[in-house]
NULUMNU-319170 format. One record per residue (C-alpha): residue number from 1; residue in one letter; x negated, z, y. Coordinates in nm, 4 decimals. Last residue first. Layout:
BEGIN
[node NUM, A, [X, Z, Y]]
...
END
This chain:
BEGIN
[node 251, H, [-2.3075, 28.1619, -2.8872]]
[node 250, K, [-2.4257, 27.8796, -3.0463]]
[node 249, S, [-2.7791, 27.9167, -2.8832]]
[node 248, D, [-2.7904, 28.2306, -3.0527]]
[node 247, A, [-2.7743, 28.0924, -3.4107]]
[node 246, D, [-3.0175, 27.8188, -3.3208]]
[node 245, Q, [-3.3027, 28.0828, -3.2017]]
[node 244, T, [-3.2337, 28.2717, -3.5309]]
[node 243, A, [-3.2868, 28.0228, -3.7408]]
[node 242, K, [-3.5971, 27.9315, -3.5421]]
[node 241, P, [-3.7652, 28.2205, -3.6232]]
[node 240, E, [-3.7560, 28.4917, -3.3086]]
[node 239, R, [-4.0704, 28.4587, -3.0724]]
[node 238, V, [-4.1876, 28.7581, -2.9235]]
[node 237, M, [-4.4297, 28.8533, -2.6332]]
[node 236, V, [-4.6544, 29.1827, -2.5038]]
[node 235, P, [-4.7791, 29.1379, -2.1535]]
[node 234, C, [-5.1193, 29.2678, -2.0985]]
[node 233, M, [-5.1396, 29.3826, -1.7222]]
[node 232, L, [-5.5493, 29.4489, -1.6158]]
[node 231, K, [-5.5585, 29.5569, -1.2709]]
[node 230, P, [-5.8404, 29.3954, -1.0540]]
[node 229, G, [-6.1995, 29.4622, -1.1265]]
[node 228, K, [-6.3643, 29.7626, -1.0909]]
[node 227, W, [-6.3764, 29.8886, -1.4351]]
[node 226, K, [-6.6202, 30.1686, -1.4551]]
[node 225, P, [-6.3313, 30.4491, -1.3523]]
[node 224, N, [-6.1261, 30.3666, -1.6607]]
[node 223, N, [-5.8121, 30.5320, -1.6273]]
[node 222, E, [-5.6015, 30.2416, -1.5754]]
[node 221, A, [-5.8371, 30.0071, -1.7787]]
[node 220, L, [-5.6056, 29.8364, -1.9678]]
[node 219, E, [-5.2145, 29.8000, -1.8792]]
[node 218, F, [-4.9359, 29.7657, -2.1177]]
[node 217, A, [-4.6436, 29.5208, -2.1724]]
[node 216, G, [-4.3416, 29.4480, -2.3163]]
[node 215, V, [-4.0740, 29.2085, -2.4445]]
[node 214, V, [-4.1612, 28.9055, -2.2690]]
[node 213, R, [-4.0174, 28.5946, -2.4223]]
[node 212, Y, [-4.1722, 28.3329, -2.6666]]
[node 211, G, [-4.0302, 27.9956, -2.7510]]
[node 210, H, [-4.3055, 27.7521, -2.7103]]
[node 209, K, [-4.2477, 27.6785, -2.3569]]
[node 208, V, [-4.2154, 28.1010, -2.2592]]
[node 207, Y, [-4.5850, 28.1270, -2.4376]]
[node 206, F, [-4.7184, 27.8495, -2.1586]]
[node 205, S, [-4.5274, 28.0216, -1.9180]]
[node 204, I, [-4.7002, 28.3592, -1.9996]]
[node 203, N, [-5.0446, 28.2384, -1.9580]]
[node 202, H, [-5.1109, 28.4164, -1.5955]]
[node 201, E, [-4.9776, 28.7267, -1.7053]]
[node 200, G, [-5.2700, 28.8053, -1.8492]]
[node 199, S, [-5.4794, 28.8618, -2.2206]]
[node 198, S, [-5.1315, 28.7606, -2.3872]]
[node 197, I, [-5.0600, 29.0122, -2.6595]]
[node 196, L, [-4.8726, 28.8577, -2.9548]]
[node 195, W, [-4.5412, 28.8313, -3.1674]]
[node 194, C, [-4.4198, 28.6073, -3.4300]]
[node 193, A, [-4.0492, 28.6047, -3.6035]]
[node 192, R, [-4.0243, 28.5459, -3.9603]]
[node 191, G, [-3.7433, 28.3567, -4.1479]]
[node 190, E, [-4.0383, 28.2294, -4.4370]]
[node 189, D, [-3.9950, 27.8672, -4.2951]]
[node 188, D, [-3.9873, 27.9597, -3.9535]]
[node 187, A, [-4.3194, 28.1467, -4.0058]]
[node 186, I, [-4.4589, 27.8767, -4.1427]]
[node 185, N, [-4.3481, 27.6426, -3.9209]]
[node 184, H, [-4.4254, 27.8595, -3.6088]]
[node 183, V, [-4.8115, 27.8921, -3.7245]]
[node 182, A, [-4.8057, 27.5001, -3.6873]]
[node 181, N, [-4.5963, 27.5102, -3.4021]]
[node 180, L, [-4.9414, 27.7169, -3.2149]]
[node 179, L, [-5.2016, 27.4688, -3.3656]]
[node 178, R, [-4.9843, 27.1590, -3.2195]]
[node 177, K, [-4.9479, 27.3198, -2.8819]]
[node 176, G, [-5.2653, 27.4059, -2.8553]]
[node 175, R, [-5.3982, 27.0874, -2.9105]]
[node 174, G, [-5.1809, 26.9283, -2.7054]]
[node 173, S, [-5.4445, 26.7337, -2.4887]]
[node 172, G, [-5.4349, 26.9530, -2.1476]]
[node 171, Q, [-5.7653, 27.1553, -2.2975]]
[node 170, L, [-5.9900, 26.9671, -2.4815]]
[node 169, H, [-6.2561, 27.0213, -2.2822]]
[node 168, P, [-6.2238, 27.3766, -2.2200]]
[node 167, D, [-6.2596, 27.4131, -2.5804]]
[node 166, V, [-5.9020, 27.5419, -2.6901]]
[node 165, V, [-5.8447, 27.8766, -2.8124]]
[node 164, L, [-5.5079, 28.0704, -2.9626]]
[node 163, F, [-5.6091, 28.4047, -3.0950]]
[node 162, N, [-5.4195, 28.7058, -3.2277]]
[node 161, V, [-5.0794, 28.5924, -3.3365]]
[node 160, T, [-4.9549, 28.8107, -3.5174]]
[node 159, M, [-4.6752, 28.7558, -3.8059]]
[node 158, M, [-4.3707, 29.0074, -3.8152]]
[node 157, E, [-4.2298, 29.1536, -4.1116]]
[node 156, A, [-4.4314, 29.4941, -4.0599]]
[node 155, E, [-4.3320, 29.4791, -3.6981]]
[node 154, R, [-3.9759, 29.5679, -3.8109]]
[node 153, E, [-4.0133, 29.9261, -3.8355]]
[node 152, G, [-4.0233, 29.9457, -3.4342]]
[node 151, F, [-4.0368, 29.6274, -3.2626]]
[node 150, C, [-4.0938, 29.7319, -2.9003]]
[node 149, K, [-4.1603, 30.0846, -2.9068]]
[node 148, K, [-4.3913, 30.0246, -3.2177]]
[node 147, G, [-4.6035, 29.7379, -3.1678]]
[node 146, I, [-4.6676, 29.9106, -2.8015]]
[node 145, E, [-4.8330, 30.2096, -2.9750]]
[node 144, T, [-5.0404, 30.0301, -3.1982]]
[node 143, K, [-5.1737, 29.7876, -2.9459]]
[node 142, K, [-5.2117, 30.0788, -2.6730]]
[node 141, S, [-5.4418, 30.2481, -2.9726]]
[node 140, G, [-5.6407, 29.9488, -3.0171]]
[node 139, F, [-5.7034, 29.8346, -2.6731]]
[node 138, E, [-5.8467, 30.1875, -2.6086]]
[node 137, E, [-6.0392, 30.2150, -2.9166]]
[node 136, Y, [-6.1689, 29.9119, -2.8166]]
[node 135, R, [-6.2344, 30.0076, -2.4427]]
[node 134, K, [-6.4763, 30.3285, -2.5742]]
[node 133, C, [-6.6467, 30.0750, -2.8185]]
[node 132, I, [-6.7501, 29.8989, -2.5176]]
[node 131, E, [-6.8739, 30.1945, -2.3519]]
[node 130, S, [-7.0802, 30.2979, -2.6358]]
[node 129, P, [-7.2682, 30.0002, -2.6595]]
[node 128, G, [-7.2295, 29.9268, -3.0766]]
[node 127, F, [-7.4640, 30.1399, -3.3300]]
[node 126, Y, [-7.2670, 30.3721, -3.4798]]
[node 125, G, [-6.9184, 30.2386, -3.3680]]
[node 124, W, [-7.0170, 29.8825, -3.4525]]
[node 123, L, [-7.1685, 29.9689, -3.7902]]
[node 122, W, [-6.8594, 30.1437, -3.9277]]
[node 121, Q, [-6.6617, 29.8703, -3.8032]]
[node 120, L, [-6.8846, 29.6584, -3.9860]]
[node 119, I, [-6.8541, 29.8177, -4.2896]]
[node 118, W, [-6.4688, 29.8279, -4.3101]]
[node 117, S, [-6.5049, 29.4331, -4.2312]]
[node 116, L, [-6.7958, 29.4059, -4.5207]]
[node 115, V, [-6.5387, 29.5831, -4.7646]]
[node 114, D, [-6.1856, 29.3567, -4.6538]]
[node 113, A, [-6.4275, 29.0508, -4.6997]]
[node 112, T, [-6.5637, 29.1283, -5.0560]]
[node 111, W, [-6.1937, 29.1962, -5.1393]]
[node 110, E, [-6.0816, 28.8864, -5.0253]]
[node 109, I, [-6.3920, 28.7207, -5.2179]]
[node 108, L, [-6.3381, 28.8873, -5.4905]]
[node 107, S, [-5.9756, 28.7479, -5.4922]]
[node 106, H, [-5.6033, 28.9047, -5.4327]]
[node 105, P, [-5.6678, 29.1032, -5.0934]]
[node 104, K, [-5.3637, 29.2266, -4.9303]]
[node 103, D, [-5.1716, 29.0486, -4.6331]]
[node 102, R, [-5.0853, 28.7647, -4.8463]]
[node 101, P, [-4.8442, 28.9898, -5.0092]]
[node 100, D, [-4.6430, 29.0107, -4.7014]]
[node 99, S, [-4.5101, 29.3466, -4.5518]]
[node 98, T, [-4.8212, 29.3789, -4.3463]]
[node 97, A, [-4.6880, 28.9903, -4.1765]]
[node 96, W, [-4.9510, 28.7697, -4.1908]]
[node 95, N, [-5.2059, 28.7791, -3.9193]]
[node 94, A, [-5.2690, 28.5228, -3.6982]]
[node 93, V, [-5.5788, 28.3053, -3.5711]]
[node 92, V, [-5.5726, 27.9846, -3.4100]]
[node 91, F, [-5.8105, 27.7106, -3.3415]]
[node 90, S, [-5.9473, 27.4452, -3.1067]]
[node 89, R, [-6.3065, 27.2985, -3.0859]]
[node 88, G, [-6.3545, 27.3953, -3.4690]]
[node 87, D, [-6.3914, 27.0980, -3.5992]]
[node 86, G, [-6.1712, 26.9143, -3.3923]]
[node 85, M, [-5.8885, 27.0866, -3.4830]]
[node 84, T, [-5.8965, 27.4570, -3.6531]]
[node 83, L, [-5.6216, 27.7115, -3.8281]]
[node 82, A, [-5.7075, 28.0529, -3.9502]]
[node 81, L, [-5.4322, 28.2280, -4.0976]]
[node 80, P, [-5.5919, 28.6001, -4.1795]]
[node 79, R, [-5.8705, 28.6567, -4.5146]]
[node 78, A, [-6.1414, 28.4613, -4.5708]]
[node 77, V, [-6.2390, 28.2474, -4.2592]]
[node 76, W, [-6.1077, 28.4988, -4.0229]]
[node 75, Y, [-6.3726, 28.7263, -4.2237]]
[node 74, C, [-6.6841, 28.5191, -4.0972]]
[node 73, M, [-6.5241, 28.5347, -3.7571]]
[node 72, C, [-6.5950, 28.8934, -3.7852]]
[node 71, I, [-6.9567, 28.7620, -3.8688]]
[node 70, M, [-6.9911, 28.5591, -3.5900]]
[node 69, F, [-6.8814, 28.8494, -3.3507]]
[node 68, F, [-7.1054, 29.1031, -3.5059]]
[node 67, V, [-7.3839, 28.8195, -3.4726]]
[node 66, R, [-7.3314, 28.7614, -3.0661]]
[node 65, Q, [-7.2519, 29.1335, -2.9857]]
[node 64, F, [-7.5869, 29.2210, -3.1188]]
[node 63, W, [-7.7680, 28.9338, -2.9662]]
[node 62, S, [-7.6418, 29.0319, -2.6570]]
[node 61, D, [-7.3360, 28.8548, -2.5127]]
[node 60, K, [-7.4207, 28.5822, -2.1797]]
[node 59, S, [-7.3111, 28.7283, -1.8592]]
[node 58, F, [-7.0633, 28.6117, -1.6414]]
[node 57, P, [-7.0701, 28.7398, -1.2462]]
[node 56, E, [-7.0561, 29.1024, -1.1803]]
[node 55, T, [-6.7308, 29.2441, -1.0153]]
[node 54, G, [-6.4814, 29.3324, -1.3158]]
[node 53, D, [-6.6926, 29.5842, -1.4507]]
[node 52, H, [-6.8075, 29.4590, -1.7946]]
[node 51, G, [-6.8123, 29.5972, -2.1320]]
[node 50, A, [-6.7271, 29.2651, -2.3162]]
[node 49, M, [-6.3438, 29.4535, -2.3552]]
[node 48, Y, [-6.3311, 29.3915, -1.9668]]
[node 47, Q, [-6.4769, 29.0573, -1.9344]]
[node 46, D, [-6.2153, 28.9505, -2.2330]]
[node 45, M, [-5.9334, 29.1084, -2.0261]]
[node 44, R, [-6.0339, 28.9032, -1.7203]]
[node 43, D, [-6.0382, 28.5708, -1.8589]]
[node 42, D, [-6.3034, 28.3658, -1.6803]]
[node 41, R, [-6.5689, 28.2958, -1.9741]]
[node 40, F, [-6.2495, 28.2878, -2.2092]]
[node 39, A, [-6.2607, 27.9261, -2.3288]]
[node 38, K, [-6.6362, 27.8693, -2.3001]]
[node 37, V, [-6.7025, 28.1835, -2.5137]]
[node 36, Y, [-6.4251, 28.1317, -2.7715]]
[node 35, S, [-6.5607, 27.7522, -2.7589]]
[node 34, N, [-6.9083, 27.8998, -2.8671]]
[node 33, Y, [-6.7793, 28.1031, -3.1300]]
[node 32, V, [-6.5781, 27.8426, -3.3146]]
[node 31, T, [-6.8766, 27.5984, -3.3248]]
[node 30, F, [-7.1044, 27.8706, -3.4439]]
[node 29, I, [-6.8922, 27.9399, -3.7211]]
[node 28, Q, [-6.7421, 27.5944, -3.8157]]
[node 27, R, [-6.9756, 27.5472, -4.1326]]
[node 26, Y, [-6.7854, 27.8907, -4.2964]]
[node 25, S, [-6.4358, 27.7076, -4.2718]]
[node 24, M, [-6.1169, 27.7740, -4.0874]]
[node 23, R, [-5.8086, 27.5754, -4.2700]]
[node 22, E, [-5.6913, 27.2397, -4.1185]]
[node 21, I, [-5.5193, 27.0614, -3.8825]]
[node 20, G, [-5.5266, 26.6839, -3.8042]]
[node 19, D, [-5.1362, 26.6984, -3.8073]]
[node 18, A, [-5.1180, 26.5831, -4.1494]]
[node 17, A, [-5.2844, 26.9180, -4.2989]]
[node 16, V, [-4.9870, 27.1061, -4.0910]]
[node 15, R, [-4.7685, 27.0449, -4.4347]]
[node 14, S, [-5.0935, 27.1242, -4.6782]]
[node 13, L, [-5.1407, 27.4541, -4.5192]]
[node 12, A, [-4.7860, 27.5792, -4.6347]]
[node 11, D, [-4.8333, 27.4650, -4.9843]]
[node 10, P, [-5.1603, 27.6174, -4.9909]]
[node 9, T, [-5.0554, 27.9424, -4.8699]]
[node 8, D, [-4.7435, 27.9934, -5.1558]]
[node 7, S, [-4.9951, 28.1141, -5.4009]]
[node 6, N, [-5.0467, 28.4292, -5.2000]]
[node 5, N, [-4.6848, 28.5180, -5.2443]]
[node 4, K, [-4.3714, 28.4256, -5.0205]]
[node 3, S, [-4.1407, 28.6755, -4.8653]]
[node 2, G, [-3.7525, 28.6815, -4.9286]]
[node 1, M, [-3.5739, 28.8198, -4.6241]]
END
């Protein structure tokens, strides 16, 4: 499979721009953050990652968390594939395949974003709430383990869909479908599969409609006595490139 270099990205994005989709910009950060908070207000996995015990009512992030996450969103602008609609009220964030040259920094801005990301991770580990840090480490290690288990070396050739967010007031308008298809079109052009970790089994039917299938799962909080909420199962799903789907349908 031939991979494309960083200079091909504008061509890929110009094709989705006709559908009202654009690259995430720095001016949209506050809107993106607020849309994320509203969309995941009742999401159990997000509550777990935010340090809650699963029984308490929703509470706002601390100022430290808000600043940290908005800085992380600035990283999304500079490095991964981050696309938006509605001025940031709907967005998708996907990672290029690790074997793809676009996954590596090429410009001063991209190098700066990577260095700041490393610094932020260190600051978070040092100053962040210990329970939240523990949960992020748990998620990170389980994501790495399940990726190797489900895909092996193939994972390096796959794109990863990290976030798909639609402001609750815009849900049902087709924006999530259009954003997801924008990523799929880029992956299909390059013959790449996409994979993701769903925040819960309630999302499976949506992704199945868009060509995904469940290939595995892992449980969060299984050994964390501080979590009093329901069982947290995280389905792992994959979408094969369109050429592969078409070939399989002929057999």
